[in-house]
C-alpha positions in Angstrom: 0.1 0.0 0.0 2.7 2.4 0.9 4.6 1.8 -2.2 1.6 2.1 -4.4 0.9 5.5 -2.6 4.5 6.6 -3.1 4.5 5.9 -6.8 1.1 7.5 -7.2 2.2 10.8 -5.5 5.3 10.7 -7.6 3.4 10.6 -10.7 0.9 13.3 -9.5 3.9 15.4 -8.4 6.1 15.4 -11.3 3.1 15.8 -14.1 1.5 18.5 -12.0 4.9 20.2 -11.3 5.7 20.1 -15.0 2.2 21.6 -16.1 1.4 24.3 -13.6 2.2 27.7 -14.5 4.5 29.9 -12.1 1.6 32.5 -11.3 -0.5 29.9 -9.6 2.3 28.8 -7.4 1.3 31.0 -4.4 2.3 29.8 -1.1 -0.4 32.0 0.6 -2.9 29.6 -1.1 -3.6 26.8 1.2 -4.3 24.4 -1.5 -1.1 25.0 -3.5 0.9 24.9 0.2 -0.8 21.6 0.8 0.2 20.4 -2.5 3.7 21.7 -2.2 4.0 19.9 1.3 2.8 16.6 0.0 5.3 16.9 -3.0 8.1 17.5 -0.7 7.3 14.4 1.3 6.9 12.1 -1.9 10.7 11.6 -2.1 11.4 10.8 1.6 8.4 8.5 1.4 9.6 6.7 -1.9 13.1 6.2 -0.5 12.0 4.9 3.0 9.5 2.6 1.6 11.9 1.2 -0.9 14.4 0.5 2.0 11.5 -1.0 4.1 10.3 -3.4 1.7 13.8 -4.6 0.4 15.0 -5.4 4.1 11.5 -6.8 4.9 12.1 -9.4 2.0 15.9 -9.7 2.8 15.3 -10.8 6.2 12.7 -13.4 5.4 15.2 -16.2 6.1 14.9 -17.4 9.7 17.8 -19.9 9.6 21.0 -18.4 11.1 22.9 -21.2 9.2 22.2 -19.4 6.0 25.3 -17.3 4.9 25.3 -13.9 3.3 26.0 -15.2 -0.3 23.5 -18.0 0.0 20.6 -15.7 0.6 18.7 -15.5 -2.7 17.5 -11.8 -1.8 21.1 -11.0 -1.6 21.9 -12.0 -5.2 18.7 -10.3 -6.3 19.8 -7.3 -4.5 23.0 -6.8 -6.3 21.2 -7.4 -9.6 18.7 -4.8 -8.6 21.6 -2.4 -7.8 23.2 -2.7 -11.3 19.8 -2.5 -13.0 19.0 0.9 -11.1 22.3 2.6 -11.7 22.5 1.2 -15.4 19.0 2.5 -16.1 19.6 5.8 -14.0 22.3 6.9 -16.3 20.8 5.5 -19.5 17.6 7.4 -19.3 19.6 10.5 -19.2 20.8 10.1 -22.8 19.4 12.4 -25.4 19.5 10.6 -28.8 17.9 13.6 -30.6 20.2 16.0 -29.0 23.4 14.0 -30.2 22.0 13.6 -33.7 21.4 17.4 -33.9 25.0 18.0 -32.6 26.4 15.8 -35.2 24.4 17.1 -38.1 25.0 20.8 -37.3 28.5 20.3 -36.0 27.8 22.0 -32.7 29.2 21.0 -29.4 27.2 18.3 -27.5 26.5 19.2 -23.9 27.0 15.9 -21.9 26.7 17.3 -18.4 23.4 15.7 -17.5 24.9 12.3 -18.6 26.7 12.3 -15.3 23.9 13.7 -13.3 23.3 11.6 -10.1 19.3 11.2 -9.7 16.8 9.2 -8.1 17.6 5.8 -9.5 21.2 5.8 -8.8 20.8 7.1 -5.4 18.1 4.3 -4.6 20.6 1.9 -6.0 23.6 3.1 -3.8 21.0 3.0 -0.9 20.3 -0.7 -1.6 24.0 -1.4 -1.9 24.6 0.0 1.6 21.7 -1.9 3.0 23.4 -5.2 1.8 26.7 -3.9 3.1 25.0 -3.4 6.5 23.2 -6.9 6.4 26.7 -8.5 5.4 28.1 -6.8 8.5 25.4 -8.0 10.8 25.8 -11.5 9.2 29.5 -11.5 10.2 29.1 -10.3 13.7 25.7 -11.8 14.6 25.4 -9.8 17.9 22.5 -7.5 18.7 19.5 -6.8 16.7 19.8 -6.2 13.0 17.5 -3.0 13.0 20.3 -1.2 15.2 22.8 -1.9 12.4 20.5 -0.2 9.8 19.9 2.6 12.2 23.6 3.0 13.0 24.5 3.3 9.4 21.8 5.7 8.6 23.0 8.0 11.4 26.5 7.7 10.2 25.5 8.8 6.6 23.4 11.5 8.0 26.3 12.8 9.9 28.3 13.0 6.6 25.2 14.7 5.1 25.2 17.2 7.7 28.9 18.0 7.3 28.4 18.1 3.6 25.4 20.6 3.9 27.5 22.9 6.2 30.3 22.7 3.3 27.7 23.6 0.6 25.9 26.3 2.8 29.4 28.0 3.1 30.5 27.5 -0.5 27.3 29.1 -1.8 28.0 32.3 0.3 31.7 32.4 -0.4 31.8 31.2 -4.0 28.4 31.8 -5.5 29.9 32.0 -9.1 32.6 29.3 -8.8 31.4 26.5 -6.5 34.1 24.2 -5.1 32.3 21.0 -5.8 33.6 18.0 -3.8 35.5 15.9 -3.9 37.5 18.4 -5.6 39.4 17.4 -8.9 37.2 14.2 -9.3 35.3 13.3 -12.3 31.6 15.1 -12.4 30.0 11.6 -12.1 31.8 11.1 -8.8 31.1 14.7 -7.6 27.4 14.5 -8.2 27.1 11.4 -5.9 28.1 14.1 -3.1 28.2 17.5 -4.2 28.3 18.6 -7.9 26.4 20.5 -10.3 23.8 17.8 -10.9 23.4 16.2 -7.4 19.9 17.1 -6.4 19.5 13.6 -5.3 22.8 13.1 -3.5 23.2 9.8 -1.9 24.3 11.6 1.4 21.0 13.6 1.2 18.7 10.6 0.5 20.7 7.7 1.5 19.6 7.8 5.3 15.9 7.4 4.1 16.7 4.2 2.6 18.6 2.9 5.7 15.8 4.3 8.1 13.4 2.5 5.8 15.5 -0.8 6.3 15.3 -0.2 10.0 11.5 -0.1 10.0 11.5 -3.0 7.4 13.6 -5.1 10.0 11.3 -4.1 13.0 8.2 -5.0 11.1 9.7 -8.5 10.1 10.2 -9.2 13.8 6.9 -7.9 15.0 4.7 -8.7 11.6 2.0 -10.5 13.5 1.4 -7.3 15.6 1.2 -5.0 12.5 -2.7 -5.3 12.5 -3.0 -4.3 16.1 -4.1 -0.8 16.6 -1.4 -0.1 19.4 1.5 -1.1 17.0 0.0 1.5 14.5 -0.3 4.2 17.1 3.5 3.6 18.3 4.5 4.4 14.5 2.1 7.5 14.7 3.3 8.7 18.0 7.0 8.2 17.1 6.5 9.9 13.9 5.0 12.9 15.5 7.6 13.0 18.2 10.4 13.1 15.3 8.6 15.8 13.4 8.1 18.2 16.2 10.6 17.6 18.9 13.7 16.9 16.9 13.9 20.6 15.3 13.6 21.8 18.9 16.1 19.3 20.5 18.7 20.1 17.7 18.3 23.7 18.3 18.9 23.3 22.0 21.9 21.1 21.4 23.3 23.5 18.8 22.9 26.5 21.0 24.7 24.7 24.0 27.6 23.5 22.0 28.2 27.0 20.4 27.8 28.6 24.0 30.4 26.1 25.4 32.5 27.0 22.4 32.7 23.3 21.2 31.4 24.5 17.9 31.7 27.9 16.4 28.4 28.0 14.7 25.2 26.1 14.8 25.4 22.6 12.9 23.0 19.9 13.7 19.9 21.8 12.5 21.0 21.0 9.1 19.8 17.4 9.7 16.6 18.2 11.2 14.6 18.2 8.1 15.7 14.5 7.5 14.2 13.3 10.9 11.0 15.4 10.5 10.4 14.1 7.0 11.0 10.5 8.3 8.6 11.1 11.1 6.0 12.3 8.6 6.4 9.0 6.7 6.0 7.0 10.0 2.7 8.8 10.5 1.8 7.8 6.9 2.7 4.2 7.7 0.9 4.0 10.8 -2.3 5.3 9.2 -2.1 2.7 6.5 -1.5 0.1 9.1 -4.8 1.0 10.7 -6.6 1.4 7.4 -5.3 -2.2 6.5 -6.3 -3.7 9.8 -9.9 -2.2 9.8 -10.6 -2.8 6.0 -8.2 -5.5 5.0 -7.4 -3.9 1.5 -7.4 -6.2 -1.2 -7.3 -3.9 -4.3 -5.2 -5.9 -6.6 -4.5 -3.3 -9.2 -3.9 -0.7 -6.6 -1.3 -3.0 -4.9 0.1 -3.9 -8.3 1.3 -0.4 -9.0 3.5 -0.7 -5.9 5.0 -4.0 -7.2 6.0 -2.3 -10.7 7.5 1.1 -9.4 10.7 0.6 -11.3 9.2 0.3 -14.8 6.7 2.9 -14.2 9.5 5.4 -13.1 11.5 4.7 -16.1 8.8 5.1 -18.4 7.5 8.1 -17.0 10.9 9.7 -17.3 11.0 8.7 -20.9 7.4 10.2 -21.5 7.6 13.3 -19.4 11.3 14.3 -19.4 12.3 13.1 -22.8 14.6 10.5 -21.2 16.8 8.5 -23.9 15.0 10.1 -27.0 15.0 13.7 -26.1 11.6 14.5 -26.7 9.0 14.5 -23.7 5.6 15.9 -23.0 7.0 18.6 -20.7 8.0 20.6 -23.6 4.2 20.7 -24.6 3.2 22.1 -21.1 5.7 25.1 -21.4 6.1 28.3 -23.3 9.1 29.2 -25.4 11.2 30.1 -22.4 10.5 26.8 -21.0 8.2 27.8 -18.1 5.0 25.7 -17.5 1.9 27.5 -18.6 -1.1 25.4 -17.8 -3.9 26.6 -15.2 -4.6 24.3 -12.2 -7.5 22.5 -13.9 -5.5 21.7 -16.6 -2.7 20.6 -14.8 -4.8 18.3 -12.6 -6.2 16.7 -15.9 -2.8 16.2 -17.1 -1.9 14.5 -13.8 -5.0 12.3 -13.9 -4.5 11.2 -17.3 -1.0 10.3 -16.4 -2.2 8.2 -13.5 -4.8 6.6 -15.7 -2.3 5.6 -18.4 0.2 4.1 -16.0 -2.6 2.3 -14.3 -3.5 0.8 -17.5 0.0 -0.1 -18.4 0.3 -2.1 -14.9 -3.0 -3.7 -15.9 -1.5 -5.0 -19.1 2.0 -5.5 -17.6 2.3 -9.4 -18.3 1.5 -9.1 -22.1 3.8 -6.1 -22.1 6.6 -7.9 -20.4 6.2 -10.8 -22.7 6.6 -8.3 -25.8 9.7 -6.8 -24.1 11.3 -10.0 -23.7 11.0 -10.9 -27.2 12.3 -7.6 -28.4 14.8 -6.2 -25.8 14.8 -9.0 -23.3 18.5 -8.7 -22.4 18.0 -5.5 -20.6 15.3 -6.0 -18.0 13.1 -3.3 -16.4 9.7 -5.5 -16.4 10.9 -8.3 -14.4 8.2 -9.6 -11.8 8.7 -8.6 -8.4 7.3 -10.4 -5.1 
């Protein structure tokens, strides 16, 4: 349910965002502000649920004698990492742009080929999930969710440090940023801090690891997930992270500066991660209550969540012009590239997109067979459990 909700929110947010004209983006408007808030929550939800589902399946094996490499989910996990990273870079190709550059003999802009985006970030996140699981398999002490939590906090610590570096760099070098690591290729810098690193692993990796923490907890207590008190714990912890962490980080920051341990406030740069993760926990708790009360069995809705990978790839191709260089986004924009549709038209575009991808998922099996007959060596429509 959570994965289906995440992919639907992603489709709605991307298509509405690509179509809605700037004059309607008024933060004083309650409806737009609500949309903006949900749009900002979509990525944390998507990354967290990815880690949750992956670890829930990864930890299905109960026997402690099964070694790391004997776990089928580990083998599938490494293949998934390769698929995500490969397709993440492949859909950034612009074939029409390449042909035009060759035909008109003009310089070809290749910066975007090295961009580190959603699929690459998820792929690296899953790699760290398996790395952490391998560490636990080697040590075999304590609860596995503490390992995922520790790894999430370590990566978050690096993100806070990087965010501080970026903040200072934007102030001191607004026109000539010092991307990090310095003197490294762009595709390495974009992983951390580069010209195209909106989905930097340091920024979004913690969500995948925190999702893994939740997934391992749910695996241990899966018999309790339909109990109302279990869902209320998720909601309570989520609300605490959302409202208390910013206050707590502010107090700690002030104390460290007052004691001259730090020269400037620092921890507040990571408070948004905890707040967003808390909001995701609240949503998960609400979904648990819904599932316990109504026992949701909407097959097509749940099937959307089982096919997030092909949906994401196809939506990038159709909306943003991935691979071919021509996408629907250009038809929603004016000559300067600004979106130009009114709210009603933007809503219609989003609903049409959701309807299209729902239909695609409905016919996923025949589409998968067609794909296997044509481009079967490159899998994006593989079945998922």
